[in-house]
matplotlib code that plots the C-alpha trace (Angstrom):
import matplotlib.pyplot as plt

x = [93.0, 96.6, 97.1, 100.2, 101.2, 102.3, 102.4, 100.9, 103.6, 102.0, 103.7, 101.4, 101.6, 99.9, 102.0, 99.4, 100.0, 97.9, 96.6, 96.4, 94.5, 95.7, 93.4, 94.3, 95.3, 97.9, 96.0, 95.5, 91.8, 91.4, 93.2, 92.4, 94.0, 96.0, 93.7, 96.8, 98.6, 98.0, 97.7, 96.0, 93.5, 92.1, 91.2, 92.6, 91.7, 89.9, 93.3, 94.7, 92.0, 92.5, 96.0, 94.5, 92.6, 95.7, 97.6, 95.0, 94.2, 94.2, 95.7, 98.8, 101.9, 103.6, 106.4, 109.2, 108.5, 110.4, 109.0, 109.5, 108.3, 106.2, 104.5, 105.1, 106.3, 106.9, 110.6, 112.4, 114.0, 117.5, 117.3, 116.0, 118.8, 121.4, 120.2, 119.9, 123.4, 124.9, 123.2, 124.7, 128.2, 127.9, 126.8, 129.6, 132.2, 131.1, 130.1, 131.1, 128.9, 127.1, 125.2, 123.3, 120.5, 118.0, 114.8, 112.6, 110.2, 108.1, 105.1, 106.0, 107.9, 110.2, 113.7, 114.9, 113.9, 116.9, 119.3, 119.1, 121.6, 124.2, 123.8, 124.5, 127.4, 129.0, 128.9, 131.4, 128.9, 125.4, 123.0, 120.6, 117.5, 117.2, 114.7, 111.0, 107.7, 106.2, 107.9, 111.6, 111.2, 109.6, 112.3, 115.0, 113.2, 113.0, 116.6, 117.5, 115.2, 115.5, 118.4, 116.3, 112.5, 110.7, 107.0, 105.1, 103.4, 99.7, 98.9, 100.6, 98.5, 95.3, 96.2, 97.7, 96.9, 94.7, 94.4, 95.1, 95.8, 95.5, 97.4, 97.3, 96.4, 93.2, 93.8, 90.9, 92.3, 96.0, 96.3, 93.1, 94.1, 95.0, 91.3, 90.8, 93.4, 91.9, 88.5, 90.0, 91.4, 88.1, 86.5, 88.8, 87.4, 90.5, 89.7, 90.4, 91.3, 91.6, 93.8, 93.4, 92.4, 90.3, 87.3, 88.4, 86.6, 87.4, 85.7, 82.4, 84.1, 86.3, 85.9, 87.7, 88.2, 90.6, 91.0, 94.0, 94.8, 97.0, 100.7, 100.1, 100.3, 103.8, 102.7, 99.8, 102.2, 104.5, 101.5, 100.4, 104.0, 103.9, 100.6, 102.0, 105.2, 103.5, 101.3, 104.2, 102.6, 105.6, 107.3, 110.2, 111.8, 111.9, 113.0, 115.8, 117.2, 116.5, 116.0, 118.7, 118.0, 114.9, 115.9, 116.4, 113.2, 111.2, 112.2, 111.6, 108.0, 107.0, 106.6, 103.8, 101.1, 97.9, 95.6, 97.8, 98.4, 94.7, 94.1, 96.9, 95.9, 92.2, 91.2, 89.7, 91.8, 90.0, 91.0, 94.6, 94.0, 92.2, 95.1, 97.5, 95.4, 95.4, 99.1, 99.7, 97.3, 99.0, 99.9, 99.0, 99.8, 100.3, 99.7, 101.5, 100.4, 102.6, 100.8, 101.5, 105.1, 104.5, 105.0, 108.0, 108.0, 107.1, 110.3, 110.1, 106.4, 107.3, 110.1, 107.5, 105.2, 108.1, 109.0, 105.4, 105.4, 108.8, 108.1, 104.8, 106.4, 104.8, 108.1, 109.5, 106.2, 103.6, 100.6, 102.7, 105.0, 105.3, 104.4, 105.6, 108.1, 109.6, 113.2, 114.4, 113.5, 116.4, 118.8, 117.6, 118.8, 122.4, 122.1, 125.7, 125.2, 121.8, 123.0, 126.5, 128.5, 131.9, 132.8, 133.6, 131.2, 130.8, 127.3, 125.5, 122.3, 119.2, 116.2, 113.0, 111.2, 113.3, 114.8, 113.2, 115.1, 118.3, 118.0, 117.7, 120.7, 122.9, 126.6, 127.4, 124.0, 121.6, 121.9, 120.2, 117.5, 116.0, 112.6, 111.2, 108.5, 107.2, 105.0, 107.2, 104.9, 102.0, 103.7, 106.4, 105.3, 105.1, 104.1, 104.8, 108.4, 108.8, 107.7, 110.2, 113.0, 112.3, 112.3, 115.8, 117.1, 118.3, 117.2, 114.5, 113.9, 110.7, 110.2, 106.5, 103.4, 101.2, 101.6, 101.4, 101.7, 105.5, 105.4, 104.3, 107.9, 109.8, 111.8, 111.9, 109.3, 110.4, 107.5, 107.9, 106.3, 103.6, 104.0, 102.2, 105.0, 108.1, 109.7, 110.4, 110.1, 108.3, 109.8, 107.7, 109.3, 106.2, 104.0, 104.3, 107.2, 106.4, 108.2, 105.9, 107.0, 105.9, 106.3, 106.1, 102.6, 102.5, 104.8, 105.1, 102.5, 103.8, 107.5, 107.4, 110.6, 111.4, 113.4, 116.6, 116.5, 116.0, 119.2, 121.0, 120.3, 121.5, 124.6, 125.3, 125.1, 127.5, 129.9, 129.8, 130.7, 128.2, 126.8, 123.2, 123.6, 121.5, 118.9, 116.2, 115.7, 119.5, 120.1, 117.2, 118.7, 122.0, 120.4, 118.5, 121.5, 121.1, 118.0, 120.3, 121.7, 118.2, 117.7, 115.4, 115.5, 113.8, 112.7, 110.1, 108.9, 108.6, 106.6, 104.3, 104.0, 105.2, 107.7, 107.5, 110.8, 112.1, 111.4, 110.3, 106.6, 107.4, 109.7, 112.6, 111.6, 115.3, 115.6, 118.5, 118.4, 120.9, 121.5, 125.0, 124.0, 122.1, 119.0, 116.0, 117.4, 115.0, 118.2, 120.1, 123.6, 123.4, 120.6, 122.7, 125.6, 123.2, 122.2, 118.9, 117.5, 118.6, 115.1, 111.8, 110.9, 107.8, 107.1, 106.5, 103.4, 102.3, 99.8, 101.0, 97.7, 97.6, 94.8, 95.4, 95.3, 93.2, 92.7, 95.0, 95.1, 95.6, 96.2, 95.7, 96.1, 93.3, 90.7, 90.3, 93.7, 97.3, 98.5, 98.2, 97.6, 94.0, 91.8, 91.8, 87.9, 87.9, 86.7, 88.8, 86.8, 87.4, 86.8, 88.2, 86.0, 87.1, 85.8, 84.9, 82.9, 79.2, 80.0, 82.6, 80.2, 77.6, 80.2, 81.2, 77.7, 78.5, 76.3, 77.0, 78.4, 79.1, 82.3, 84.9, 88.3, 91.1, 94.1, 97.5, 100.6, 101.8, 98.6, 94.9, 92.3, 88.5, 87.0, 83.6, 82.3, 81.7, 80.3, 81.5, 80.3, 83.1, 85.6, 87.4, 86.3, 89.9, 90.8, 90.2, 90.7, 91.8, 92.9, 96.3, 96.7, 93.9, 94.8, 92.9, 94.6, 97.7, 96.4, 97.1, 96.9, 100.6, 100.0, 98.9, 101.8, 105.1, 108.3, 108.9, 111.2, 110.5, 112.8, 114.4, 115.3, 114.7, 111.0, 108.2, 106.3, 103.4, 100.8, 102.0, 100.2, 97.6, 94.8, 91.8, 88.5, 86.3, 82.9, 82.6, 79.2, 78.9, 80.1, 83.5, 84.3, 87.9, 90.7, 91.4, 92.6, 90.4, 87.3, 88.0, 88.4, 85.1, 83.3, 84.2, 81.5]
y = [69.4, 70.3, 73.1, 75.4, 78.2, 81.4, 85.1, 88.3, 90.2, 93.6, 96.6, 96.8, 97.1, 93.7, 91.3, 88.6, 84.8, 83.1, 79.6, 78.6, 75.5, 73.8, 71.5, 68.3, 70.2, 72.2, 75.4, 77.6, 77.4, 79.6, 81.6, 82.8, 84.2, 81.9, 81.4, 80.3, 83.5, 85.7, 88.9, 87.7, 85.4, 84.0, 87.4, 89.1, 92.5, 92.8, 93.6, 90.4, 88.3, 89.9, 88.4, 85.2, 87.0, 88.7, 85.4, 83.7, 86.7, 86.3, 89.8, 88.6, 88.5, 85.0, 85.3, 87.7, 90.4, 93.0, 96.2, 96.4, 99.5, 100.5, 97.1, 94.2, 91.0, 87.7, 86.7, 83.6, 83.9, 83.0, 85.7, 88.3, 87.7, 87.6, 91.0, 92.6, 91.3, 92.9, 96.2, 96.1, 95.3, 98.1, 100.7, 99.7, 99.8, 103.3, 105.0, 102.7, 100.7, 103.8, 103.9, 100.8, 101.8, 99.7, 101.5, 99.5, 99.9, 97.5, 96.7, 93.1, 92.5, 89.7, 89.3, 87.5, 90.4, 92.2, 89.5, 91.1, 93.7, 90.9, 91.2, 95.0, 94.7, 92.1, 94.7, 96.8, 99.6, 100.9, 103.6, 102.8, 104.5, 105.6, 107.4, 106.7, 107.8, 106.8, 107.0, 107.9, 111.4, 109.9, 107.2, 109.8, 111.9, 109.0, 108.1, 111.7, 111.4, 107.8, 106.4, 103.7, 103.7, 101.2, 100.5, 99.0, 95.7, 95.9, 93.5, 95.9, 98.7, 96.6, 95.6, 98.8, 102.0, 104.4, 106.7, 105.9, 108.7, 107.7, 110.5, 110.7, 107.1, 105.5, 102.1, 100.2, 101.0, 100.7, 98.5, 96.5, 94.2, 97.0, 97.8, 94.7, 95.8, 99.3, 97.8, 95.6, 98.7, 100.4, 97.6, 98.5, 102.1, 103.4, 106.6, 107.0, 110.2, 110.7, 113.5, 113.7, 116.4, 113.7, 111.8, 108.3, 105.0, 105.3, 108.7, 107.0, 105.2, 108.1, 110.1, 113.1, 114.1, 116.8, 117.9, 120.2, 122.0, 119.7, 120.2, 121.8, 118.7, 119.6, 123.1, 121.4, 119.0, 121.8, 123.8, 120.8, 120.6, 124.3, 123.7, 120.7, 122.5, 125.8, 123.9, 121.9, 118.6, 117.1, 113.9, 115.4, 112.1, 110.8, 114.2, 114.6, 111.1, 110.3, 113.5, 115.7, 119.3, 120.0, 123.5, 124.6, 122.8, 124.6, 128.0, 126.8, 125.8, 129.1, 130.5, 128.0, 129.7, 127.7, 130.4, 131.2, 127.5, 126.9, 129.6, 128.3, 124.7, 125.4, 123.7, 124.8, 125.9, 123.6, 120.7, 121.5, 121.6, 118.3, 116.7, 118.1, 116.4, 113.1, 113.0, 114.1, 111.4, 108.3, 105.8, 107.3, 105.4, 107.3, 105.5, 107.5, 107.4, 107.5, 110.3, 112.8, 113.1, 113.5, 117.3, 119.5, 119.7, 116.0, 114.9, 117.8, 117.1, 113.6, 115.0, 117.3, 114.4, 112.3, 115.2, 115.4, 111.7, 111.9, 114.9, 113.5, 110.3, 108.1, 106.6, 103.3, 102.5, 99.8, 101.2, 104.1, 104.5, 106.7, 103.9, 104.5, 101.7, 98.5, 98.7, 96.3, 93.5, 94.3, 92.9, 89.4, 89.6, 89.3, 92.1, 91.8, 88.1, 88.9, 91.7, 90.3, 93.5, 91.9, 93.3, 96.8, 98.2, 101.9, 103.2, 106.4, 107.2, 108.9, 109.7, 107.8, 111.1, 113.1, 110.2, 111.6, 114.8, 113.0, 110.7, 113.7, 115.4, 112.3, 112.3, 109.6, 109.1, 106.3, 104.1, 100.8, 100.9, 97.9, 98.5, 96.0, 95.9, 99.3, 101.1, 104.2, 106.2, 105.8, 105.9, 108.6, 112.2, 114.2, 111.4, 113.5, 114.2, 110.5, 109.6, 112.1, 110.7, 107.2, 108.2, 109.7, 106.2, 104.1, 100.7, 100.0, 96.5, 96.1, 93.1, 92.8, 90.7, 93.2, 95.8, 98.8, 102.4, 102.0, 99.3, 102.0, 103.3, 100.0, 98.1, 94.7, 93.0, 90.0, 88.1, 87.6, 85.1, 85.8, 85.0, 81.7, 80.6, 81.5, 81.0, 83.9, 85.5, 88.7, 91.0, 94.1, 96.5, 98.6, 97.1, 93.6, 91.4, 88.5, 87.0, 85.4, 82.6, 82.3, 78.6, 78.0, 76.9, 76.0, 75.9, 79.2, 79.8, 80.1, 81.3, 83.5, 83.5, 84.8, 88.1, 86.5, 83.8, 86.5, 88.2, 84.9, 84.0, 87.4, 87.1, 83.8, 85.6, 88.2, 85.6, 87.2, 85.5, 82.9, 85.0, 84.3, 80.6, 80.1, 77.8, 80.1, 77.9, 77.7, 81.4, 82.3, 80.1, 81.9, 85.3, 84.5, 83.1, 85.8, 83.9, 81.1, 83.5, 83.4, 79.7, 80.1, 78.9, 79.7, 76.0, 76.7, 79.7, 77.7, 74.9, 77.2, 79.9, 82.6, 83.2, 85.8, 87.5, 88.0, 91.7, 93.4, 94.4, 97.7, 99.8, 101.4, 99.7, 99.6, 103.3, 102.6, 104.8, 104.5, 108.2, 109.7, 110.7, 107.5, 109.6, 110.9, 113.9, 116.8, 118.7, 116.7, 117.5, 114.8, 116.7, 119.8, 117.9, 117.0, 120.6, 120.3, 122.2, 120.9, 121.1, 120.1, 123.0, 122.0, 125.5, 129.2, 130.6, 132.2, 130.9, 130.1, 129.9, 130.3, 132.4, 130.6, 127.1, 127.3, 123.7, 121.0, 117.9, 114.7, 111.7, 108.9, 105.1, 103.4, 101.5, 98.7, 98.2, 98.4, 101.5, 100.9, 97.2, 97.4, 94.3, 92.6, 92.5, 96.3, 98.4, 101.6, 104.7, 107.4, 110.1, 109.2, 110.2, 113.3, 113.8, 117.3, 118.7, 119.6, 123.2, 123.3, 121.7, 124.4, 127.2, 125.8, 124.9, 121.2, 118.2, 114.5, 113.0, 116.4, 116.6, 118.9, 119.9, 119.7, 121.7, 122.0, 123.9, 121.0, 119.2, 118.7, 115.9, 115.7, 114.0, 113.0, 114.7, 112.7, 114.8, 113.5, 114.6, 115.4, 116.8, 120.1, 122.7, 123.4, 119.7, 117.7, 113.9, 111.8, 108.1, 107.4, 104.4, 105.4, 105.0, 105.4, 105.0, 107.2, 109.3, 108.9, 110.8, 111.7, 113.9, 116.4, 116.0, 117.7, 115.9, 117.8, 116.5, 116.4, 118.1, 114.8, 111.5, 112.1, 111.5, 112.7, 116.0, 115.0, 116.2, 119.8, 119.9, 122.7, 122.7, 124.5, 123.2, 124.3, 122.9, 121.2, 122.0, 119.1, 115.5, 115.5, 112.4, 113.2, 114.7, 117.4, 120.7, 122.8, 120.7, 120.9, 124.7, 125.0, 122.9, 124.9, 127.4]
z = [96.5, 97.6, 100.1, 100.3, 102.5, 100.8, 101.5, 100.1, 98.1, 98.2, 99.8, 102.8, 106.6, 107.2, 105.1, 105.3, 105.4, 102.8, 102.1, 98.4, 97.2, 94.0, 92.0, 90.1, 87.0, 88.9, 89.0, 92.0, 92.6, 95.6, 98.2, 101.7, 104.8, 107.0, 110.1, 112.1, 111.6, 114.7, 112.6, 109.4, 111.3, 108.1, 106.6, 103.4, 102.1, 98.8, 97.1, 98.4, 97.0, 93.6, 93.4, 92.1, 89.4, 88.2, 88.3, 86.0, 83.8, 80.0, 79.9, 81.7, 79.4, 79.5, 76.9, 76.1, 73.5, 71.6, 70.1, 66.4, 64.5, 67.5, 67.8, 70.3, 68.7, 70.5, 70.8, 72.2, 75.6, 74.2, 71.5, 73.9, 76.4, 73.7, 72.3, 75.7, 76.7, 73.5, 74.3, 77.8, 76.5, 73.9, 76.6, 79.0, 76.3, 75.2, 78.5, 81.3, 83.8, 85.2, 81.9, 83.1, 85.4, 87.4, 88.4, 90.8, 93.7, 95.8, 93.6, 94.4, 97.7, 98.6, 100.0, 96.9, 94.7, 96.1, 95.0, 91.6, 92.9, 92.5, 88.7, 88.7, 91.1, 88.8, 86.0, 88.0, 88.6, 87.8, 88.4, 91.3, 92.7, 96.3, 98.5, 98.5, 97.1, 100.4, 103.7, 103.5, 105.0, 108.2, 108.4, 108.3, 110.9, 113.3, 112.8, 113.9, 116.9, 118.1, 116.1, 114.6, 114.0, 116.2, 116.9, 119.8, 118.8, 117.9, 120.8, 123.3, 122.0, 122.3, 125.9, 127.4, 125.5, 127.3, 124.3, 120.6, 118.2, 114.6, 112.9, 109.1, 108.6, 107.3, 108.9, 107.3, 103.8, 104.4, 107.5, 107.7, 110.5, 112.9, 113.3, 115.4, 117.9, 118.1, 118.8, 121.5, 123.2, 122.9, 124.8, 127.7, 127.4, 125.5, 123.5, 119.8, 118.2, 114.4, 113.1, 109.3, 106.8, 105.1, 106.3, 107.4, 108.0, 111.8, 112.2, 113.1, 116.1, 117.2, 120.4, 118.8, 115.2, 114.3, 110.6, 110.2, 107.0, 104.9, 105.7, 109.1, 111.2, 112.5, 113.5, 115.4, 117.2, 118.3, 119.5, 121.6, 123.0, 123.9, 125.7, 127.7, 128.6, 129.5, 132.0, 133.3, 132.3, 130.5, 131.9, 133.9, 134.8, 131.2, 129.8, 132.4, 131.9, 128.3, 126.2, 124.7, 123.8, 125.9, 127.0, 123.3, 122.3, 125.1, 123.8, 120.2, 120.7, 122.4, 118.8, 118.3, 120.3, 120.6, 119.3, 116.3, 115.5, 115.7, 113.1, 110.8, 111.1, 110.7, 114.0, 117.2, 120.1, 122.4, 120.2, 120.7, 124.5, 124.3, 122.5, 125.1, 127.8, 125.9, 125.6, 129.2, 130.4, 128.9, 127.9, 124.5, 121.4, 118.1, 114.8, 112.1, 108.5, 105.4, 103.6, 106.3, 105.4, 101.6, 102.0, 101.7, 105.5, 105.9, 107.8, 110.2, 110.8, 112.0, 114.1, 115.8, 116.6, 117.8, 120.2, 121.4, 122.3, 124.0, 126.2, 127.3, 128.4, 125.7, 124.4, 125.8, 127.7, 127.2, 125.4, 123.9, 121.0, 117.9, 115.6, 112.1, 111.2, 112.5, 111.4, 114.1, 111.7, 109.5, 112.0, 111.1, 107.5, 106.2, 103.7, 102.5, 101.5, 99.9, 97.6, 96.9, 97.4, 97.0, 93.6, 94.6, 92.1, 91.7, 92.2, 91.0, 92.9, 91.5, 93.6, 92.9, 93.0, 90.6, 88.5, 85.3, 85.6, 86.5, 83.6, 81.2, 82.7, 83.3, 82.4, 81.4, 80.0, 81.0, 77.9, 79.1, 81.7, 83.5, 85.1, 87.6, 90.3, 89.3, 86.8, 86.4, 84.2, 86.5, 89.9, 89.7, 89.9, 86.6, 84.2, 81.2, 82.3, 83.0, 79.5, 78.1, 80.2, 79.1, 75.4, 76.1, 77.0, 74.1, 75.4, 78.0, 79.4, 81.3, 83.7, 84.5, 84.1, 82.3, 79.5, 81.7, 80.6, 81.2, 78.5, 76.1, 76.3, 76.6, 74.0, 75.6, 77.8, 80.0, 81.8, 85.5, 87.8, 90.3, 94.0, 93.5, 91.1, 93.1, 96.5, 98.7, 102.2, 102.9, 105.5, 105.8, 108.3, 108.8, 111.5, 113.1, 113.9, 111.6, 108.6, 106.1, 103.9, 100.2, 99.2, 95.5, 94.9, 91.2, 88.2, 86.3, 83.6, 80.1, 80.0, 83.1, 85.2, 88.7, 88.8, 90.1, 87.3, 84.6, 85.8, 86.3, 82.7, 81.5, 83.6, 81.8, 78.4, 79.7, 81.1, 84.5, 87.8, 89.1, 92.0, 90.8, 90.3, 93.4, 94.9, 96.3, 99.4, 100.1, 99.6, 101.9, 104.6, 104.2, 104.2, 107.4, 109.3, 112.0, 113.1, 114.4, 117.1, 118.6, 118.4, 115.4, 111.8, 108.5, 108.2, 110.9, 108.9, 105.7, 107.4, 109.5, 106.9, 109.3, 112.1, 114.9, 115.4, 119.0, 119.2, 122.4, 122.0, 123.7, 121.5, 123.4, 126.7, 127.6, 127.0, 124.6, 121.6, 118.7, 118.4, 118.9, 122.5, 123.3, 124.1, 122.3, 120.4, 120.2, 119.1, 116.5, 115.6, 113.0, 111.3, 111.4, 109.8, 107.0, 106.4, 108.3, 111.3, 114.7, 116.0, 114.4, 112.1, 110.1, 108.8, 109.5, 111.3, 108.0, 105.5, 102.0, 100.1, 96.3, 94.8, 91.4, 92.9, 96.1, 96.9, 98.3, 96.1, 98.1, 95.9, 98.4, 98.3, 96.4, 98.4, 95.9, 94.3, 95.2, 93.5, 89.7, 90.1, 89.2, 89.4, 86.0, 85.9, 86.6, 83.7, 83.7, 84.3, 81.7, 84.4, 87.8, 90.8, 92.7, 96.2, 97.5, 100.4, 100.1, 100.7, 98.0, 95.6, 96.4, 95.9, 92.5, 91.4, 91.2, 91.9, 92.1, 88.9, 87.3, 85.2, 86.5, 85.1, 87.7, 86.9, 88.6, 87.5, 85.4, 84.1, 84.0, 84.0, 83.7, 86.7, 88.0, 91.1, 94.2, 97.2, 100.5, 104.0, 106.5, 104.0, 104.5, 101.9, 100.9, 100.2, 97.0, 97.2, 94.2, 94.4, 92.9, 90.6, 88.2, 84.5, 81.3, 77.9, 78.3, 81.2, 85.0, 88.2, 88.2, 85.1, 87.8, 90.3, 90.2, 91.2, 94.4, 97.1, 100.9, 103.4, 104.7, 103.1, 99.4, 99.9, 97.7, 98.4, 96.2, 98.8, 98.4, 95.0, 94.8, 92.2, 90.9, 89.7, 86.7, 86.0, 82.6, 81.1, 78.6, 78.4, 76.8, 74.8, 73.9, 75.9, 73.4, 74.8, 72.4, 73.2, 77.0, 76.7, 74.8, 77.4, 80.4, 81.7]

ax = plt.figure().add_subplot(projection="3d")
ax.plot(x, y, z, "-o")
ax.set_aspect("equal")
plt.show()
């Protein structure tokens, strides 16, 4: 039995180091967490273990295909590449290089995945996607406030935090290995507070649970700031030396009266006072979640929480931090070398959130679309609009391992390798300071090829420069040349399976902030220059409820799969489970397993009721990633954009529920209508 060290490729905080065992036949027989990795400590989540199942699955596509008369037919690689190359040449000749688009996300992570930019730059230009469905609003917010988002190391939180506030993050689902550090802190008598409109796994261990109305977290944060300032409990020394705009901020937060904010947020006044006490009695560490900035006010919400941590003296101290991202890691990568930006290519940018609309309105049109590392139809808000946009593109090339819902709309399918069949390095700038190395464990199954190789071979067909004539191992060494400045090398990472980067475990310990003023900027001129509010402004002190759609629909990360990457053995549920509170169930006359029609202003689905204790009455929970035939959760979600950073505002979706009186076998509008009481 041969043993190899590799890495989990999923877009996750933990970025686990893995051990793969290979049998005499050259097949991966088992995987487990690397017990030598300080964070992984031998444990993978359930999603991680399913990587092996997806690798071996009989449903995995292992050869190129072309759609002919609506049906997939197998095609030779050479012919597929020749045909696609001709389509690219035809499009550029007619419309110019901007008619070639690459839409991708991070369904499979890895530094070498980004080397594919070299291909599009060699074309002389292309249409790229920017922004994020996940966390861009928060990143932009922290760039305004701190210059660069940084986080305290989990070990520092475990050892030094007096209080831990888990704000908008269900750590056991999205950041499993953080739980260990929280429990270590609790052994030192550190308190744990959970702020989340939804029930979380940490609630049972929490000292305080606060469930604000969805989208009001920023108002809650500014009310806490008001309480701290009014009682003169802010950190005068830190504010005087390291904060810009405090006087303006002090006046600004007076509008966020504790009593009024409690009413707006749907929390108790004493809870706001308790939170003010926690932040004033630091060191207090804040663990920020991604979902909290998936609102139209998401960026300003993060700015408000940043301000709270700063004025209370919990920035730049051991056991503190506003822990959202770990962007210091980017300094160890030579991005220019990686992406090959030496061809002076023009670039048109579409938002990941609104790309469907932009494709439909594009001039020049998007004529050839490459799709990789994402299931667009399932992952992008407004699935129906996404399908319509794809049908407006003449040629769609999908690079994937499975025939997803996006494959329904594609013209060519090119099979890609799994993490066990390729070499790469995972750099996930969300949590810890570790690189993880993915050694190639086995040869590719069938005719699957790595992303970079697919585009290299297409570049050959187009007689482009040889920028993708690369050796993965050599290119990775070149890309990580900045490590040498610190006396480190990628060789050690390859051998050990991981490498800890030399990053201070206490973010901003030196009190150096990469803002224009060099301070924490509560008042940001840069934000003003970008057309934003100078101060954190998460919303008015008025309620914006809808009588037609009275419930907030939160489409959260799935517990048992990574977005739409469902376990292969998983039998799709025709009706996804929707979680509601016991009181809401009573009000609507629903019981467990009843069918209910959920409607938003753009779509509807029939779901199965799951009654969950600890839920707010005005919140409905539905896991994203669910698919059944041509249906998915994003049929319900409009493509709304957050205030900062071209992020998604999908959590601003409102819905209504109607009980379905009989079991409905077909999703036919007339039958649905007749079945509703």
